[in-house]
C-alpha positions as CSV (number, residue, x, y, z in Angstrom):
1,X,10.9,16.9,-20.7
2,X,7.4,16.9,-21.9
3,X,4.8,13.9,-21.8
4,X,1.4,13.2,-22.9
5,X,-1.6,11.8,-21.1
6,X,-4.9,10.8,-22.1
7,X,-7.9,12.0,-20.2
8,X,-11.7,11.6,-20.2
9,X,-12.4,15.2,-21.3
10,X,-13.3,17.3,-24.2
11,X,-10.0,17.7,-25.2
12,X,-8.5,14.3,-24.1
13,X,-4.8,14.7,-24.9
14,X,-2.9,16.7,-22.1
15,X,0.7,17.7,-22.6
16,X,2.9,18.5,-19.4
17,X,5.7,20.4,-20.0
18,X,8.5,22.3,-18.0
19,X,7.6,25.8,-17.0
20,X,9.8,27.3,-14.5
21,X,7.3,30.3,-14.3
22,X,4.9,28.2,-12.4
23,X,4.8,27.0,-8.7
24,X,5.5,23.5,-9.5
25,X,7.8,23.9,-12.5
26,X,5.3,22.4,-14.7
27,X,2.6,23.6,-17.2
28,X,-0.2,21.9,-18.9
29,X,-2.1,22.1,-22.2
30,X,-4.9,20.2,-23.8
31,X,-5.5,19.1,-27.3
32,X,-8.3,17.5,-29.1
33,X,-6.2,15.1,-31.2
34,X,-2.8,13.1,-30.4
35,X,-1.2,14.5,-33.6
36,X,-1.4,18.0,-32.0
37,X,-0.4,17.1,-28.6
38,X,2.8,15.3,-30.2
39,X,3.5,18.4,-32.1
40,X,3.4,20.6,-29.2
41,X,5.5,18.3,-26.9
42,X,8.2,18.1,-29.5
43,X,8.3,21.8,-29.6
44,X,8.4,22.3,-26.1
45,X,11.4,19.6,-25.8
46,X,13.3,21.7,-28.3
47,X,12.8,24.8,-26.3
48,X,14.0,23.2,-23.0
49,X,17.1,24.3,-21.6
50,X,20.1,21.9,-21.6
51,X,21.2,23.0,-18.1
52,X,19.4,23.9,-14.7
53,X,16.7,26.6,-14.9
54,X,16.9,29.7,-12.4
55,X,14.9,29.2,-9.4
56,X,14.3,30.5,-6.0
57,X,14.8,27.2,-4.6
58,X,18.4,27.0,-2.9
59,X,18.0,24.8,0.1
60,X,17.2,21.4,0.8
61,X,14.3,22.7,3.0
62,X,13.1,24.8,0.3
63,X,13.1,21.9,-2.2
64,X,11.4,19.7,0.4
65,X,8.6,22.3,0.5
66,X,8.2,22.1,-3.3
67,X,7.9,18.2,-3.1
68,X,5.3,18.6,-0.5
69,X,3.2,20.9,-2.8
70,X,3.7,18.6,-5.8
71,X,2.2,15.6,-3.8
72,X,-0.5,17.8,-2.5
73,X,-1.6,19.0,-6.0
74,X,-0.3,16.2,-8.6
75,X,0.5,13.3,-6.7
76,X,3.7,11.1,-6.2
77,X,3.4,8.5,-9.1
78,X,0.0,9.6,-10.7
79,X,0.3,13.2,-11.7
80,X,-3.3,14.7,-11.5
81,X,-4.3,12.5,-8.6
82,X,-3.0,14.1,-5.2
83,X,-2.2,11.5,-2.5
84,X,-4.6,10.6,0.2
85,X,-4.7,13.0,3.2
86,X,-3.4,10.2,5.3
87,X,-0.2,9.6,2.9
88,X,0.3,13.4,2.9
89,X,0.3,13.5,6.7
90,X,3.0,11.0,6.6
91,X,5.0,12.9,4.0
92,X,4.9,16.0,6.2
93,X,6.2,14.0,9.1
94,X,9.2,12.9,6.9
95,X,9.6,16.3,5.5
96,X,10.0,17.8,9.0
97,X,12.7,15.3,9.7
98,X,14.4,16.1,6.4
99,X,14.2,19.9,7.3
100,X,15.6,19.5,10.9
101,X,18.8,18.1,9.7
102,X,21.5,21.0,9.4
103,X,22.4,20.5,5.7
104,X,26.0,21.8,5.3
105,X,25.8,23.1,1.7
106,X,23.4,24.5,-0.6
107,X,21.1,22.5,-2.6
108,X,23.1,22.5,-5.9
109,X,26.4,21.8,-4.1
110,X,24.7,18.6,-2.4
111,X,27.1,15.4,-3.1
112,X,26.9,11.8,-2.3
113,X,29.1,12.2,1.0
114,X,26.5,14.9,2.2
115,X,23.6,12.6,1.8
116,X,25.7,9.7,3.4
117,X,26.2,11.8,6.5
118,X,22.4,12.4,6.4
119,X,21.7,8.7,6.3
120,X,24.2,8.2,9.4
121,X,22.2,11.0,11.3
122,X,18.9,9.2,10.5
123,X,20.2,5.8,11.9
124,X,21.5,7.5,14.8
125,X,18.1,9.5,15.8
126,X,15.3,7.3,14.4
127,X,14.4,3.5,14.0
128,X,15.5,1.9,10.8
129,X,12.1,1.5,9.7
130,X,11.6,5.5,9.9
131,X,15.3,5.9,8.5
132,X,14.0,3.8,5.4
133,X,11.0,5.7,4.8
134,X,12.4,9.3,5.2
135,X,15.4,8.2,2.8
136,X,12.8,7.0,0.3
137,X,11.0,10.4,0.6
138,X,14.4,12.2,0.0
139,X,14.9,10.2,-3.0
140,X,11.4,11.5,-4.3
141,X,12.2,15.1,-3.2
142,X,15.5,14.9,-5.5
143,X,13.9,13.4,-8.4
144,X,11.1,16.1,-8.2
145,X,13.9,18.7,-8.3
146,X,15.6,16.9,-11.0
147,X,12.6,16.7,-13.3
148,X,12.1,20.4,-13.1
149,X,15.8,21.1,-13.6
150,X,16.4,22.8,-10.6
151,X,19.3,20.3,-9.9
152,X,21.1,18.6,-12.8
153,X,22.0,15.3,-11.1
154,X,20.9,13.0,-8.3
155,X,23.5,13.1,-5.3
156,X,21.3,10.2,-3.4
157,X,21.2,7.8,-6.2
158,X,23.4,5.3,-4.4
159,X,22.5,6.0,-0.8
160,X,20.0,4.0,0.8
161,X,18.9,2.4,4.0
162,X,18.9,-1.3,4.0
163,X,15.7,-2.9,5.1
164,X,13.3,-5.6,4.1
165,X,13.0,-9.0,5.6
166,X,16.4,-9.1,7.1
167,X,15.4,-6.5,9.6
168,X,12.0,-7.5,10.2
169,X,10.6,-10.8,11.7
170,X,8.6,-13.0,9.4
171,X,5.0,-12.1,9.1
172,X,2.8,-14.4,11.6
173,X,0.8,-16.9,9.5
174,X,-1.7,-19.2,11.4
175,X,-1.5,-22.9,10.9
176,X,-4.2,-24.8,9.1
177,X,-5.7,-26.1,12.3
178,X,-5.4,-22.4,13.8
179,X,-7.1,-21.0,10.6
180,X,-10.1,-23.5,10.8
181,X,-10.6,-22.7,14.5
182,X,-10.8,-19.1,13.6
183,X,-13.6,-19.8,11.1
184,X,-15.1,-22.2,13.7
185,X,-15.1,-19.5,16.3
186,X,-17.0,-17.0,14.0
187,X,-19.6,-19.6,13.4
188,X,-20.0,-20.2,17.2
189,X,-20.2,-16.5,17.8
190,X,-22.8,-16.0,14.8
191,X,-24.8,-18.7,16.3
192,X,-24.7,-17.5,20.0
193,X,-27.5,-17.9,22.2
194,X,-27.0,-14.2,23.3
195,X,-28.9,-12.3,20.9
196,X,-26.6,-9.2,20.7
197,X,-23.6,-11.3,20.1
198,X,-25.6,-13.2,17.3
199,X,-26.7,-9.9,15.7
200,X,-23.3,-8.6,15.9
201,X,-21.6,-11.7,14.2
202,X,-24.5,-11.5,11.5
203,X,-22.4,-9.0,10.1
204,X,-18.8,-10.0,11.2
205,X,-18.9,-13.6,10.1
206,X,-19.3,-13.2,6.3
207,X,-16.6,-10.3,6.7
208,X,-14.2,-13.0,8.3
209,X,-14.9,-15.5,5.6
210,X,-14.6,-13.2,2.7
211,X,-11.3,-11.9,4.2
212,X,-10.0,-15.7,4.5
213,X,-11.0,-16.4,1.0
214,X,-9.8,-13.3,-0.9
215,X,-6.8,-12.0,1.0
216,X,-8.0,-8.4,1.0
217,X,-6.8,-6.0,3.4
218,X,-9.1,-5.2,6.3
219,X,-9.3,-1.4,4.9
220,X,-10.5,-2.8,1.6
221,X,-13.3,-5.2,2.7
222,X,-14.7,-2.9,5.2
223,X,-15.1,-0.3,2.4
224,X,-16.1,-2.8,-0.3
225,X,-19.0,-1.8,-2.4
226,X,-21.9,-3.8,-3.6
227,X,-20.8,-3.5,-7.1
228,X,-17.4,-5.1,-6.2
229,X,-19.4,-8.3,-5.7
230,X,-18.9,-10.2,-8.9
231,X,-20.1,-13.7,-10.0
232,X,-16.8,-15.4,-9.1
233,X,-14.8,-12.9,-7.1
234,X,-14.4,-9.4,-6.1
235,X,-13.2,-6.2,-7.7
236,X,-11.3,-4.1,-5.2
237,X,-12.0,-0.3,-6.3
238,X,-11.7,1.5,-2.9
239,X,-10.4,1.4,0.5
240,X,-10.4,3.2,3.8
241,X,-7.3,5.3,4.6
242,X,-5.6,6.2,7.7
243,X,-7.9,9.4,8.0
244,X,-10.9,7.0,7.8
245,X,-11.9,8.2,4.4
246,X,-12.9,5.9,1.5
247,X,-11.3,6.5,-1.8
248,X,-9.3,4.9,-4.4
249,X,-6.8,2.1,-3.2
250,X,-3.4,3.9,-2.4
251,X,-1.7,2.5,-5.4
252,X,-2.7,1.5,-8.8
253,X,-2.0,-2.1,-8.1
254,X,-4.5,-1.9,-5.3
255,X,-7.3,-2.0,-8.0
256,X,-7.6,-5.7,-9.0
257,X,-9.7,-8.6,-9.5
258,X,-9.6,-11.5,-7.1
259,X,-10.9,-14.8,-7.5
260,X,-13.3,-16.1,-4.7
261,X,-15.1,-19.2,-3.7
262,X,-18.9,-19.5,-3.9
263,X,-19.3,-19.9,-0.4
264,X,-17.8,-17.0,0.9
265,X,-19.1,-14.9,-1.9
266,X,-22.7,-16.1,-1.0
267,X,-22.3,-15.2,2.4
268,X,-21.5,-11.7,1.5
269,X,-24.1,-11.2,-1.0
270,X,-26.8,-12.5,1.4
271,X,-25.7,-9.8,3.9
272,X,-25.5,-7.1,1.4
273,X,-29.1,-7.8,0.0
274,X,-30.4,-7.8,3.8
275,X,-28.5,-5.2,5.3
276,X,-26.2,-3.4,2.9
277,X,-26.8,-0.2,1.2
278,X,-25.9,1.4,-2.1
279,X,-22.4,2.4,-1.0
280,X,-21.3,-0.6,1.2
281,X,-21.6,-4.2,1.8
282,X,-20.9,-4.1,5.4
283,X,-22.1,-0.4,6.5
284,X,-22.4,0.6,10.1
285,X,-25.3,-0.8,12.1
286,X,-27.2,2.4,11.5
287,X,-26.3,2.2,7.6
288,X,-25.0,5.8,7.7
289,X,-21.5,5.0,6.4
290,X,-18.4,2.8,6.5
291,X,-17.2,0.9,9.4
292,X,-14.1,2.2,10.8
293,X,-11.1,-0.1,11.4
294,X,-10.6,0.6,15.1
295,X,-14.3,-0.5,15.8
296,X,-13.9,-3.4,13.7
297,X,-10.7,-4.3,15.6
298,X,-12.0,-3.9,19.1
299,X,-15.6,-5.3,18.5
300,X,-14.9,-8.0,16.0
301,X,-11.4,-9.3,15.6
302,X,-10.6,-9.1,19.3
303,X,-13.7,-11.1,20.2
304,X,-13.1,-13.6,17.6
305,X,-9.3,-14.0,18.9
306,X,-10.8,-14.4,22.5
307,X,-13.5,-17.0,21.4
308,X,-10.8,-19.0,19.4
309,X,-8.4,-18.9,22.4
310,X,-5.7,-17.1,20.8
311,X,-4.8,-14.9,23.7
312,X,-2.2,-14.8,26.5
313,X,-1.5,-12.7,29.5
314,X,1.6,-10.6,29.5
315,X,3.3,-8.8,32.2
316,X,4.2,-4.9,31.2
317,X,5.3,-2.3,33.6
318,X,4.0,-4.3,36.4
319,X,0.5,-4.7,34.7
320,X,-1.0,-8.0,33.3
321,X,-2.3,-7.2,29.9
322,X,-4.2,-9.3,27.4
323,X,-2.3,-10.0,24.0
324,X,-4.1,-11.5,21.0
325,X,-2.0,-13.8,19.0
326,X,-2.8,-12.7,15.6
327,X,-4.0,-9.4,13.9
328,X,-6.6,-9.2,11.1
329,X,-3.7,-9.3,8.5
330,X,-3.1,-12.9,9.7
331,X,-6.0,-14.0,7.3
332,X,-4.2,-12.1,4.4
333,X,-1.0,-13.8,5.2
334,X,-2.5,-17.3,5.4
335,X,-4.2,-16.6,1.9
336,X,-0.7,-15.9,0.5
337,X,0.8,-18.9,2.0
338,X,-1.9,-21.1,0.4
339,X,-1.0,-19.5,-2.9
340,X,2.5,-20.4,-2.5
341,X,1.5,-23.9,-1.5
342,X,-0.2,-24.2,-4.6
343,X,2.6,-23.2,-6.7
344,X,1.2,-20.1,-8.0
345,X,3.7,-17.9,-9.9
346,X,5.3,-15.0,-8.1
347,X,3.6,-12.5,-10.5
348,X,0.3,-13.8,-9.8
349,X,0.7,-13.6,-6.1
350,X,1.9,-10.0,-6.4
351,X,-1.2,-9.2,-8.5
352,X,-3.9,-10.8,-6.3
353,X,-2.3,-9.5,-3.1
354,X,-2.2,-6.0,-4.7
355,X,1.5,-5.3,-4.3
356,X,2.8,-2.5,-6.3
357,X,6.3,-3.6,-6.6
358,X,7.3,-7.4,-6.5
359,X,10.0,-6.6,-4.1
360,X,7.3,-6.0,-1.5
361,X,6.0,-9.6,-2.4
362,X,9.5,-11.0,-1.7
363,X,10.1,-9.2,1.3
364,X,6.9,-10.2,2.9
365,X,6.8,-13.8,1.7
366,X,10.3,-14.5,0.7
367,X,10.8,-17.0,3.5
368,X,7.8,-19.0,2.4
369,X,9.0,-19.2,-1.2
370,X,12.2,-20.3,-0.5
371,X,10.9,-22.8,1.8
372,X,8.5,-24.2,-0.8
373,X,11.4,-24.1,-3.4
374,X,13.4,-26.4,-0.9
375,X,10.4,-28.6,-0.6
376,X,10.2,-28.9,-4.4
377,X,13.8,-29.8,-4.8
378,X,13.7,-32.4,-2.3
379,X,10.7,-34.1,-3.9
380,X,12.4,-34.1,-7.2
381,X,15.6,-35.4,-5.6
382,X,17.8,-32.5,-5.7
383,X,19.2,-30.2,-8.5
384,X,21.6,-32.9,-9.6
385,X,18.9,-35.5,-10.2
386,X,16.8,-32.7,-11.7
387,X,19.6,-32.0,-14.4
388,X,20.3,-35.8,-14.8
389,X,16.5,-36.3,-15.7
390,X,16.8,-33.5,-18.3
């Protein structure tokens, strides 16, 4: 299997081809023209063996280590773009789980019943969410090995861990009155008689309004660069990862344009002009970098929930703790609910929300979509009335 990619280099056409002699199982060669690249790729495919190649990788544990090396050096979906350190850390955690299982046979003898037994072990020892993520990564391991012809078939193809909205509570979405109260609370804090609170919310208020009117993830508006503010919207080109490092969005779908109303954009622009820098619209108070999510959560969002009155006391282990009703993602979910209420297409919602897979859109907001479909059906008098009208 050989494929061609175009790069912004002196020789722009790069061919990736199978090369068992390399550590990752792939070799690379660049060409000046696409014709040369196609000719070389065709030649490589003619030379590729029809069966598996000789390899020192004989166990699932060794195959998992190869997969980790590939994600570190090539990336998961975009070869040449390694995953972020935070994502790699998650993969290494899942890899430890895969390698901890006592696989009863060598890698090439692995069959579907063996993978099903692994799934049973996962569900017995870990949460369903963890089991689902580990099984997803195990599929990636198998596909990596199959691409490199270390194995000839996929024994995990039909083995999955069911998940999605059936096993999760629906996302928490503020009502319209609650949403308006959140914005009013931000206004009150920004106009507080307390100078320190007022100065703090000079920054947080435009962030809250921009989040509400764009549906951006907190990690996206915290790392928003000035060039991301466009005349009629925002261009998401970078985000803060779990390692508190600023880099490209986790997936290709995360890079997107979002239409935003003038009021929220004007607030963000004014703040950027007065307090921003060349890197960030909302930098730290010292102006030396990007705000961290945990700082925004504690100093900004929690204070906002307290001001709006969306808190309650709960008793845990004999202690009274204060719990906030909503997390920062509530503004993102409210934004999505408005798009659904406005009958925007599912594809448009997926694009604006930055979901890589439409399944994620359905899993997260499927209950709202179904509710809206029922409402539309009732308004037109039901399916029979609709058919009769046609």
